[in-house]
N, C-alpha and C positions, 0 to 999 in steps of 0.2 A: 827534445823530449819525445816527440812523435815518433822519430826513427827508433829510439831506444825501446819504446813500448812495442813497436811493430816487430823489432828483432826478437824481443822476449817471447812474444806470442808465436813467432815462427819456430823458435827453438822448442817451445812447449809442444807444438804440433808435431815436430820431428821426433821429440821424445816419446810421445804417445804412439806415433807410427812405428818407431823403433821397437818399442815393447811389444806391440801387436805382431810385428814381423818376427821377433825373437820367439814369441809364444807359438806362432804358426810353424816356424822352423823346428821348434822342440816337438810339437805334435807330429810333424812329418817324420822326424827321426824315430819317434815311438812307433809310428805306423810301419816304418821300414823294418824295425826289429821284429814285428809280427808278420812280415810279408810271407814268410815260409808257411804260415798256416793257411794262406789264401791262394798262393801262386802254384801249388801242386808240386813244389820242389821237395816236400817232405810228405811221406805217406802217414797222415795223421789218423788213419783208420786201419793201421796194421793189425792183422788178426792172427790167431793161433796157427791156422793152416798156412799163413804166409811165412812165418819164421821157423816153425817146428821142423819141417823137413830139411831146412838148411843147416841147423845145428843139432840135429837129433842125437848124435853120438856124445854130446856134452851135457845132456840133461836126462831127466827121467823118462823111461819108456812110456809112451802115451798113445791114446787112440781117440779119434774124433768121431762121434756118432750123431748124425742128423736126427733131430726130434721134431715130429710133425705136430700140427694143431690138435689132433685127436689125443695124442699122448699128453700134450701140455694141458688140455682141458681135463683129462682124467686126473692129473696131478693136482690141479686147482680144486677140483671137486672133492678129492680125498682130503686135501688140506682143510677145506671148509668143514668137512664132516668131523674133523678133530677139534674144532673150536669148542670151548666150554659151553657156549650158549646153544650149540647144535648137538647136544647129547642125544643119541638114538638115531641120528641122521645116517642113512646108508647111501652107498653109491650104486650106480647101475651095473648090470652084468657086463655091458660093453666097456665101461670104465675099468672094472676089475680085470678084464682080459687085457686091456691096454697096459695096465700097471704090471701084469705078469710078464708081458713081452719086454717091457722096460727093465724089469728086475733081471730077467734072463740075460739080457745084453751085458749087464754089469757082472753077473756071475761068470759069463763066458770069458770076460777080460781077466777076472780074478784067477781063473783056472789055467790061463795061458802060461806056458813055460817061459822062464826068463831068457834073455838073449844069450847067445853063445859066449860073448865076452865076459859075462858075469858068472858063468858056471864054475870056472876055476876058483873064483873068490868064494863062492858059496860052499865049495867042498872043504875049504879051510876054516870058514866061520859059521857060526850058528845062523841058520836061515831065518830071516825075519820077513814076514809077508805083509800085505796090505796095500791099499790104493788110496789115492786122494781123488775126490770128485768135485767137479765144478761145472757150471754152464758157461755160455759165451760171456755173460756179463759178470756174474758173481758166484761165490761158493755158498753153501748152506751152513756157514759156520755159526749162525745165530741159533741153530737147532740144538747145539750142545747142551745149553741150559734147559731147554724145553723138554728134552728127552729124560735127563736125570740130573736135576739141579743139586740134589743132596750129595750125590757121588762126586760131582764136579767140585762142590764147595769143600768137601772132605779132602780132595786131592790138592786144592789150593792151600788149605791150612797146613797140610803136611809139607808141601814143597816150600811154602813161605818160611817155615821154621828152618829148613835146611839151608836155604839161600841166605837168610838173616845171619846165621852162624858163620857160614862160609865167607861172607863179604865183610865181616866185622873189621878185619885188619885193614882192608882197602878203604873203608869208610869211617875210620875211628875219629877223624876230625870233624865229622858232621853230627848233627843232633840225632837222638834216638828216633824221633819221629820221621826224619828224613830216611834213616836206615830202614825203618819198617815200611814206609811208603814204597821205597825202591824195591824192597824184597817182594812186595805184593805185585808191583808192575811187572817185574821179571817173571814171577810165577805165572801170571796171567798170559804173558807172551808165550811161554813154553807150552802151557796146557791147552790154550786155544788152537795151537798148531798141532801138537802131538795127538790130541784127541779127535782129530779129523781123519785119523788113520782108519780105513774101513776094511774089515776082515771078511765080511760076507754080504750077501744080497739084502738080508734083513736090516743090517746096520745102515746100508746105503739108503734103503727106502725110508727108514726112520728119519735120517737127516734131511732127505728131500721133502718128504711130506709134512714135516714140522717147521719148515723154513718160511718165515714171513718175508724175508728178503727175496726169495725166489718167487713167492706168490705175487708180490708187488711187481716184480719185473714181468712176469707172465701176464698179469692183468693189464699192465700198460701196453705190452706188445700186442695183445689181443684187441685192445681198444683201438689202437692205431691201425693195425693191419688186418684185423678180422680173420677170416678163414685162411688168408695167405701167410699168416704169422708162423714162423718156425724158428728154432734155435738149435744150438749144438751142445751135446753133452761131452765133456772132456774128462776122460779117465786117465789117471797118471799113476805110475808106480810110486809108492811111498818110500822115500829115502830116509831110513832111520839114522843115518850118519850125519844128517844136517844139524848144525848147532843153530837152533831157532833164534837165539839171542844175537847171533852174529850174521844177520842178514843185511844186505846193503842194496840201495837203489843207485844205479849208475846212469848218468846222462851222456848220450853220444849224439853229437850234432855234426852232420856232414863229415863223417869219418873220423871225428876226433872226440875222445872222451874228455869231458870238461869238468864234471862234478860227481862226487860220491857222497851219499848221505846214509847214515845209520837208519835202518828201516823203522825200528821202534824208537822214535825220537825222544821218548820220555824215560827210557831206561838207562841208568848209569851201569854199564857193564864193565867190570874190571878187566876182562880179557881184551876188550876193545881199547880201553885207555892204555893198558900196558903195551899194546902193539899198534899204537896210533901212527907210527911211521912206517911200519912193515906192511900193514893192511892195504893202504892205497897203492903202494909199490907192487905188492903181490897181485892185486886186482887188475891193475893196468897191464902187467906182464901177462897174466892169464888171458885177458881180453885180446890184447894185441897179437898173441901167439895162436889163439884158438878160435875165438868168436869173430873178430874183426875181418880176417881174410875171407871167411865164408860168407858173411853178411855183405861185404863189399862186392864179392863175386856175384851175389844174387841181386845186386843193385839196391840194397837196403842200406842207406847211409846215415839215417837219423832214427834213434829209438831210445827207449828207456829199459834197461835190463836189471833184473833182480838176481843177485848172486848171494851165496852163503858160504861161510867157512864150514869145513867138516870138523866134527868133534875131535879134540886132542890133536889137531893138525892144522897147518896153514894151507892145506889143499882147498880148492874152490870148486863149487858146483853151480851150474846155471839152473836157476829155478824157472824163470819165464822172461819174456820180452814183451814190452808194451809200446804203443805208439808214442812218439815224441810229440806231445801236445799239452796244452794247458789243463786238459781234463785228467792227466796223469798226476797223481799226488806228488808234490815237490818235496814233502817232508821237511827237512831242516833248511830247505831253500824256499824261495818264493818266486812264483812266475812273474810277478810285477817288479818288486824291488831288486830281485837277483837275476833278471832276464839276461842282462849283458854277460853275467858270469856263466849262466847256463848255456849260452850260445858260444862263448869264445874264451873261457878261462884257460890259461896256459901258464904254469903247469896245472894239473888237476887240483881242484879244491875239495878237501875232505872235511866233512862236518859230522860230529858225533856229540852225544850227550856228555858234557864235561863235569857235571856235578849232579847229585841226586836232588829230586824235588821233594819238598816237604808237604805239598798239598796233593790230594788225589786228582787224577786227570778229570777234566770237565766233560769229556765226550763219552763217558761210560753210560751204558744203558741202565735202566732202573734195576734190572736183575744183577748186573755186575757191580753196581753201586752198593747194593745190599751185601754182596759177597765181600766187597772191598772193606766196607765198614766193619763187618763181623770179624774178618781176619785181622784188621788193624787193632780193634779193641782186645782181641784174644792175645795177640802178640805183645801189645803194650802192657797188658796186665802181667803176663808171664815174665817179661823182661825186667819188671820192677820188683819181682820177688827175690 
Protein backbone atom coordinates (compact mmCIF):
# COMPACT_ATOMS: atom_id res chain seq x y z
CA UNK A 1 0.00 0.00 0.00
CA UNK A 2 2.82 2.38 0.91
CA UNK A 3 4.65 1.72 -2.37
CA UNK A 4 1.47 2.22 -4.41
CA UNK A 5 0.77 5.60 -2.79
CA UNK A 6 4.37 6.66 -3.27
CA UNK A 7 4.31 5.70 -6.97
CA UNK A 8 1.06 7.61 -7.48
CA UNK A 9 2.51 10.78 -5.96
CA UNK A 10 5.64 10.38 -8.09
CA UNK A 11 3.52 10.13 -11.24
CA UNK A 12 1.52 13.17 -10.22
CA UNK A 13 4.72 15.15 -9.73
CA UNK A 14 5.97 14.06 -13.13
CA UNK A 15 2.62 15.01 -14.65
CA UNK A 16 2.78 18.50 -13.18
CA UNK A 17 6.38 18.87 -14.30
CA UNK A 18 5.53 17.62 -17.74
CA UNK A 19 2.74 20.20 -18.15
CA UNK A 20 5.04 22.99 -16.96
CA UNK A 21 7.72 21.84 -19.42
CA UNK A 22 5.20 21.71 -22.27
CA UNK A 23 3.97 25.22 -21.42
CA UNK A 24 7.54 26.51 -21.27
CA UNK A 25 8.36 24.92 -24.65
CA UNK A 26 5.18 26.39 -26.14
CA UNK A 27 6.10 29.89 -24.93
CA UNK A 28 9.63 29.48 -26.30
CA UNK A 29 8.19 28.53 -29.70
CA UNK A 30 5.99 31.64 -29.66
CA UNK A 31 8.99 33.78 -28.78
CA UNK A 32 10.93 32.18 -31.66
CA UNK A 33 8.16 33.15 -34.08
CA UNK A 34 8.63 36.81 -33.08
CA UNK A 35 12.45 36.64 -33.08
CA UNK A 36 12.63 38.59 -36.36
CA UNK A 37 11.20 41.66 -34.58
CA UNK A 38 14.10 41.68 -32.14
CA UNK A 39 17.18 40.22 -33.84
CA UNK A 40 17.46 42.80 -36.63
CA UNK A 41 16.97 40.28 -39.45
CA UNK A 42 13.94 42.30 -40.61
CA UNK A 43 13.88 46.08 -41.02
CA UNK A 44 10.79 46.81 -38.95
CA UNK A 45 11.30 50.56 -39.44
CA UNK A 46 11.34 50.58 -43.25
CA UNK A 47 10.69 54.15 -44.45
CA UNK A 48 9.49 55.73 -47.69
CA UNK A 49 12.98 56.85 -48.71
CA UNK A 50 14.23 53.26 -48.18
CA UNK A 51 11.92 51.66 -50.73
CA UNK A 52 10.79 54.41 -53.14
CA UNK A 53 14.12 54.83 -55.02
CA UNK A 54 14.28 51.05 -55.43
CA UNK A 55 10.89 50.58 -57.15
CA UNK A 56 10.25 54.13 -58.38
CA UNK A 57 9.34 53.09 -61.94
CA UNK A 58 6.49 50.87 -60.72
CA UNK A 59 4.67 53.43 -58.61
CA UNK A 60 3.47 57.04 -58.71
CA UNK A 61 6.02 59.81 -59.14
CA UNK A 62 6.79 61.18 -55.69
CA UNK A 63 8.86 63.72 -53.83
CA UNK A 64 10.04 63.74 -50.24
CA UNK A 65 10.30 67.14 -48.52
CA UNK A 66 11.82 67.60 -45.03
CA UNK A 67 9.62 69.69 -42.69
CA UNK A 68 11.28 71.46 -39.77
CA UNK A 69 9.91 72.39 -36.35
CA UNK A 70 9.12 75.99 -37.39
CA UNK A 71 6.82 74.79 -40.19
CA UNK A 72 5.29 72.15 -37.93
CA UNK A 73 4.47 74.74 -35.25
CA UNK A 74 3.04 77.11 -37.86
CA UNK A 75 0.70 74.34 -39.03
CA UNK A 76 -0.28 73.53 -35.45
CA UNK A 77 -0.99 77.17 -34.62
CA UNK A 78 -3.08 77.60 -37.77
CA UNK A 79 -5.00 74.43 -36.90
CA UNK A 80 -5.72 75.76 -33.42
CA UNK A 81 -7.01 79.04 -34.89
CA UNK A 82 -9.60 77.09 -36.91
CA UNK A 83 -11.21 75.46 -33.90
CA UNK A 84 -14.81 76.68 -33.24
CA UNK A 85 -13.90 77.82 -29.72
CA UNK A 86 -11.04 79.97 -31.09
CA UNK A 87 -13.06 82.23 -33.40
CA UNK A 88 -11.13 85.46 -34.00
CA UNK A 89 -7.77 83.91 -33.13
CA UNK A 90 -4.98 84.97 -35.51
CA UNK A 91 -1.53 83.55 -36.17
CA UNK A 92 1.75 85.46 -36.14
CA UNK A 93 3.43 87.01 -39.17
CA UNK A 94 6.24 84.46 -38.87
CA UNK A 95 3.75 81.56 -38.94
CA UNK A 96 2.02 83.09 -41.97
CA UNK A 97 5.36 83.29 -43.79
CA UNK A 98 6.21 79.69 -42.89
CA UNK A 99 2.86 78.51 -44.26
CA UNK A 100 3.43 80.43 -47.51
CA UNK A 101 6.76 78.67 -47.99
CA UNK A 102 5.09 75.33 -47.25
CA UNK A 103 2.34 76.05 -49.77
CA UNK A 104 4.82 77.06 -52.49
CA UNK A 105 6.64 73.75 -52.12
CA UNK A 106 3.42 71.91 -52.89
CA UNK A 107 2.58 74.19 -55.84
CA UNK A 108 6.04 73.63 -57.31
CA UNK A 109 5.46 69.88 -57.31
CA UNK A 110 2.06 70.37 -58.94
CA UNK A 111 3.63 72.38 -61.76
CA UNK A 112 6.33 69.86 -62.56
CA UNK A 113 6.00 68.13 -65.90
CA UNK A 114 5.20 64.44 -65.93
CA UNK A 115 7.96 61.95 -66.62
CA UNK A 116 8.93 61.23 -70.24
CA UNK A 117 7.51 57.71 -70.13
CA UNK A 118 4.01 59.08 -69.48
CA UNK A 119 4.03 61.75 -72.20
CA UNK A 120 3.04 59.42 -75.01
CA UNK A 121 0.11 58.10 -72.96
CA UNK A 122 -1.07 61.63 -72.16
CA UNK A 123 -1.10 62.58 -75.84
CA UNK A 124 -3.64 59.82 -76.48
CA UNK A 125 -5.77 60.28 -73.38
CA UNK A 126 -7.37 63.19 -71.61
CA UNK A 127 -4.89 64.53 -69.08
CA UNK A 128 -5.99 64.23 -65.47
CA UNK A 129 -3.96 66.12 -62.92
CA UNK A 130 -3.69 66.10 -59.17
CA UNK A 131 -1.53 64.89 -56.33
CA UNK A 132 -1.90 62.95 -53.09
CA UNK A 133 -0.37 64.36 -49.92
CA UNK A 134 0.71 62.69 -46.72
CA UNK A 135 3.29 63.04 -43.97
CA UNK A 136 5.67 60.39 -42.61
CA UNK A 137 3.03 58.80 -40.38
CA UNK A 138 -0.40 59.59 -41.82
CA UNK A 139 -2.47 61.43 -44.40
CA UNK A 140 -4.98 64.22 -43.61
CA UNK A 141 -7.94 62.18 -44.85
CA UNK A 142 -10.02 63.15 -41.82
CA UNK A 143 -10.20 66.70 -43.22
CA UNK A 144 -12.56 65.76 -46.06
CA UNK A 145 -15.62 66.01 -43.81
CA UNK A 146 -14.42 69.09 -41.96
CA UNK A 147 -13.90 71.08 -45.17
CA UNK A 148 -17.26 70.36 -46.80
CA UNK A 149 -19.42 67.76 -45.09
CA UNK A 150 -22.54 68.68 -47.09
CA UNK A 151 -20.82 68.16 -50.45
CA UNK A 152 -19.30 64.86 -49.30
CA UNK A 153 -22.65 63.63 -47.99
CA UNK A 154 -24.32 64.52 -51.29
CA UNK A 155 -21.62 62.59 -53.19
CA UNK A 156 -22.16 59.57 -50.92
CA UNK A 157 -25.93 59.54 -51.50
CA UNK A 158 -25.49 59.74 -55.27
CA UNK A 159 -22.82 57.03 -55.50
CA UNK A 160 -24.65 54.72 -53.08
CA UNK A 161 -27.69 54.65 -55.37
CA UNK A 162 -25.50 53.81 -58.38
CA UNK A 163 -23.69 51.00 -56.57
CA UNK A 164 -26.90 49.63 -55.05
CA UNK A 165 -28.45 49.23 -58.51
CA UNK A 166 -25.27 47.88 -60.11
CA UNK A 167 -24.69 45.17 -57.47
CA UNK A 168 -28.29 43.90 -57.31
CA UNK A 169 -27.68 40.86 -59.50
CA UNK A 170 -24.57 39.81 -57.54
CA UNK A 171 -26.29 40.20 -54.17
CA UNK A 172 -29.85 39.08 -54.94
CA UNK A 173 -29.63 36.19 -52.43
CA UNK A 174 -28.92 38.60 -49.56
CA UNK A 175 -31.31 40.81 -47.59
CA UNK A 176 -32.11 44.33 -48.73
CA UNK A 177 -30.44 45.69 -45.56
CA UNK A 178 -27.21 43.86 -46.40
CA UNK A 179 -27.30 45.22 -49.94
CA UNK A 180 -27.75 48.78 -48.66
CA UNK A 181 -25.00 48.49 -46.04
CA UNK A 182 -22.62 47.07 -48.63
CA UNK A 183 -23.40 49.85 -51.11
CA UNK A 184 -22.63 52.50 -48.47
CA UNK A 185 -19.36 50.83 -47.41
CA UNK A 186 -18.26 50.66 -51.05
CA UNK A 187 -19.22 54.30 -51.68
CA UNK A 188 -17.26 55.48 -48.64
CA UNK A 189 -14.23 53.47 -49.77
CA UNK A 190 -14.22 55.12 -53.20
CA UNK A 191 -14.95 58.67 -52.06
CA UNK A 192 -12.55 58.85 -49.11
CA UNK A 193 -9.77 57.97 -51.57
CA UNK A 194 -10.81 59.89 -54.68
CA UNK A 195 -11.53 63.10 -52.78
CA UNK A 196 -7.95 63.23 -51.53
CA UNK A 197 -6.90 64.30 -55.03
CA UNK A 198 -5.36 67.78 -54.64
CA UNK A 199 -5.50 70.17 -57.60
CA UNK A 200 -3.91 73.30 -56.14
CA UNK A 201 -2.09 74.76 -53.15
CA UNK A 202 -5.25 76.03 -51.48
CA UNK A 203 -6.81 72.56 -51.46
CA UNK A 204 -3.62 71.16 -49.95
CA UNK A 205 -3.58 73.75 -47.19
CA UNK A 206 -7.25 73.12 -46.39
CA UNK A 207 -6.56 69.41 -45.93
CA UNK A 208 -3.43 69.91 -43.83
CA UNK A 209 -4.69 72.71 -41.57
CA UNK A 210 -8.03 71.02 -40.82
CA UNK A 211 -6.62 67.59 -39.97
CA UNK A 212 -6.93 66.49 -36.35
CA UNK A 213 -4.88 63.37 -37.19
CA UNK A 214 -1.90 65.44 -38.26
CA UNK A 215 -2.26 67.84 -35.32
CA UNK A 216 -2.19 64.88 -32.89
CA UNK A 217 0.94 63.44 -34.54
CA UNK A 218 2.70 66.82 -34.53
CA UNK A 219 1.76 67.50 -30.91
CA UNK A 220 3.13 64.15 -29.80
CA UNK A 221 6.31 64.58 -31.83
CA UNK A 222 6.92 68.04 -30.38
CA UNK A 223 6.24 66.78 -26.86
CA UNK A 224 8.78 63.98 -27.18
CA UNK A 225 11.54 65.68 -29.23
CA UNK A 226 10.97 69.39 -28.68
CA UNK A 227 12.96 71.68 -31.00
CA UNK A 228 14.66 68.66 -32.62
CA UNK A 229 11.38 67.30 -33.96
CA UNK A 230 11.02 67.14 -37.74
CA UNK A 231 9.00 65.11 -40.19
CA UNK A 232 8.64 64.58 -43.92
CA UNK A 233 6.02 65.69 -46.39
CA UNK A 234 5.40 63.12 -49.12
CA UNK A 235 3.86 64.42 -52.36
CA UNK A 236 2.70 61.82 -54.87
CA UNK A 237 1.19 61.98 -58.32
CA UNK A 238 -2.49 60.97 -58.11
CA UNK A 239 -3.29 57.96 -60.30
CA UNK A 240 -6.88 58.24 -61.56
CA UNK A 241 -6.76 54.75 -63.06
CA UNK A 242 -6.65 52.97 -59.69
CA UNK A 243 -9.70 50.94 -58.76
CA UNK A 244 -9.94 51.94 -55.09
CA UNK A 245 -12.19 48.96 -54.32
CA UNK A 246 -9.56 46.54 -55.57
CA UNK A 247 -6.66 47.39 -53.31
CA UNK A 248 -4.76 44.58 -51.61
CA UNK A 249 -2.20 44.24 -48.83
CA UNK A 250 0.50 41.65 -49.49
CA UNK A 251 2.86 40.17 -46.91
CA UNK A 252 6.41 39.26 -47.90
CA UNK A 253 8.63 37.51 -45.36
CA UNK A 254 12.25 36.69 -46.17
CA UNK A 255 11.85 36.89 -49.95
CA UNK A 256 8.58 34.95 -50.10
CA UNK A 257 5.06 36.30 -50.49
CA UNK A 258 2.91 34.45 -47.99
CA UNK A 259 -0.47 36.22 -47.74
CA UNK A 260 -2.74 38.65 -49.58
CA UNK A 261 -5.70 40.46 -47.99
CA UNK A 262 -8.38 42.63 -49.49
CA UNK A 263 -7.61 46.11 -48.13
CA UNK A 264 -11.19 47.09 -47.29
CA UNK A 265 -12.13 43.97 -45.36
CA UNK A 266 -15.78 45.04 -44.89
CA UNK A 267 -16.73 45.53 -48.54
CA UNK A 268 -18.21 42.74 -50.65
CA UNK A 269 -16.88 43.66 -54.10
CA UNK A 270 -18.30 41.60 -57.00
CA UNK A 271 -15.19 42.17 -59.11
CA UNK A 272 -13.00 40.58 -56.44
CA UNK A 273 -15.36 37.65 -55.90
CA UNK A 274 -15.61 36.97 -59.63
CA UNK A 275 -11.82 37.05 -60.02
CA UNK A 276 -10.85 35.37 -56.74
CA UNK A 277 -8.60 32.84 -58.48
CA UNK A 278 -7.07 35.22 -61.01
CA UNK A 279 -6.26 38.06 -58.59
CA UNK A 280 -3.72 36.27 -56.32
CA UNK A 281 -2.09 34.63 -59.35
CA UNK A 282 -1.75 37.99 -61.10
CA UNK A 283 -0.40 39.69 -57.95
CA UNK A 284 2.25 37.02 -57.33
CA UNK A 285 3.31 37.16 -60.99
CA UNK A 286 3.53 40.96 -60.93
CA UNK A 287 5.49 40.97 -57.68
CA UNK A 288 7.92 38.19 -58.63
CA UNK A 289 8.64 39.75 -62.05
CA UNK A 290 8.92 43.41 -61.05
CA UNK A 291 9.13 44.23 -57.35
CA UNK A 292 10.88 41.22 -55.82
CA UNK A 293 14.11 41.30 -57.89
CA UNK A 294 14.69 44.99 -57.13
CA UNK A 295 13.90 44.71 -53.41
CA UNK A 296 16.09 41.63 -53.11
CA UNK A 297 18.95 43.43 -54.84
CA UNK A 298 18.55 46.29 -52.34
CA UNK A 299 18.74 43.83 -49.44
CA UNK A 300 15.09 44.37 -48.39
CA UNK A 301 13.68 40.88 -47.87
CA UNK A 302 10.61 41.39 -45.64
CA UNK A 303 7.88 44.01 -46.10
CA UNK A 304 4.17 44.65 -46.52
CA UNK A 305 3.16 46.10 -49.86
CA UNK A 306 -0.11 47.65 -50.99
CA UNK A 307 -1.12 47.02 -54.59
CA UNK A 308 -4.22 47.85 -56.61
CA UNK A 309 -5.88 46.79 -59.82
CA UNK A 310 -6.37 49.32 -62.58
CA UNK A 311 -9.94 50.12 -63.62
CA UNK A 312 -11.34 47.79 -66.31
CA UNK A 313 -8.10 45.80 -66.41
CA UNK A 314 -6.10 43.20 -64.50
CA UNK A 315 -3.04 45.45 -64.68
CA UNK A 316 -1.49 46.15 -61.28
CA UNK A 317 0.13 49.22 -59.77
CA UNK A 318 2.25 49.52 -56.63
CA UNK A 319 0.83 52.01 -54.14
CA UNK A 320 3.27 51.82 -51.25
CA UNK A 321 5.47 49.56 -49.12
CA UNK A 322 5.36 49.32 -45.33
CA UNK A 323 7.61 47.57 -42.82
CA UNK A 324 6.87 43.93 -42.00
CA UNK A 325 5.93 44.30 -38.34
CA UNK A 326 2.96 43.88 -36.03
CA UNK A 327 2.24 47.63 -36.23
CA UNK A 328 1.20 47.21 -39.87
CA UNK A 329 -2.50 46.37 -40.09
CA UNK A 330 -3.01 42.69 -40.90
CA UNK A 331 -6.60 43.32 -42.13
CA UNK A 332 -8.20 39.90 -42.75
CA UNK A 333 -5.29 38.20 -41.02
CA UNK A 334 -4.22 38.45 -37.38
CA UNK A 335 -0.66 38.92 -36.15
CA UNK A 336 -1.33 36.52 -33.25
CA UNK A 337 -3.59 33.73 -34.48
CA UNK A 338 -2.28 33.82 -38.09
CA UNK A 339 1.39 34.51 -37.40
CA UNK A 340 2.59 31.14 -38.69
CA UNK A 341 0.65 31.70 -41.92
CA UNK A 342 2.01 35.24 -42.33
CA UNK A 343 5.56 33.92 -41.91
CA UNK A 344 5.50 30.74 -43.95
CA UNK A 345 2.30 30.09 -45.92
CA UNK A 346 2.95 28.23 -49.16
CA UNK A 347 1.16 28.58 -51.50
CA UNK A 348 -0.01 32.15 -50.92
CA UNK A 349 -3.18 32.52 -48.83
CA UNK A 350 -5.71 35.00 -50.28
CA UNK A 351 -8.53 36.35 -48.11
CA UNK A 352 -11.35 38.63 -49.15
CA UNK A 353 -14.84 39.60 -48.00
CA UNK A 354 -17.05 36.70 -49.15
CA UNK A 355 -20.47 38.03 -48.15
CA UNK A 356 -21.98 41.44 -47.42
CA UNK A 357 -22.44 42.65 -43.85
CA UNK A 358 -25.89 43.58 -42.60
CA UNK A 359 -24.62 45.88 -39.84
CA UNK A 360 -22.73 49.14 -40.23
CA UNK A 361 -19.01 49.03 -39.32
CA UNK A 362 -18.22 49.72 -35.67
CA UNK A 363 -15.09 51.80 -36.29
CA UNK A 364 -16.81 54.76 -38.00
CA UNK A 365 -16.21 58.27 -36.67
CA UNK A 366 -19.24 60.20 -35.41
CA UNK A 367 -19.33 62.21 -38.68
CA UNK A 368 -19.23 59.10 -40.87
CA UNK A 369 -21.78 57.37 -38.62
CA UNK A 370 -24.19 60.25 -39.25
CA UNK A 371 -23.63 60.08 -43.02
CA UNK A 372 -24.00 56.30 -42.97
CA UNK A 373 -27.33 56.45 -41.11
CA UNK A 374 -28.68 59.18 -43.40
CA UNK A 375 -27.76 57.26 -46.56
CA UNK A 376 -29.17 54.02 -45.14
CA UNK A 377 -32.56 55.51 -44.26
CA UNK A 378 -32.82 57.31 -47.60
CA UNK A 379 -32.02 54.23 -49.67
CA UNK A 380 -34.19 51.94 -47.54
CA UNK A 381 -37.17 54.24 -48.05
CA UNK A 382 -36.66 54.61 -51.80
CA UNK A 383 -36.11 50.85 -52.29
CA UNK A 384 -39.46 50.08 -50.63
CA UNK A 385 -41.45 52.38 -52.88
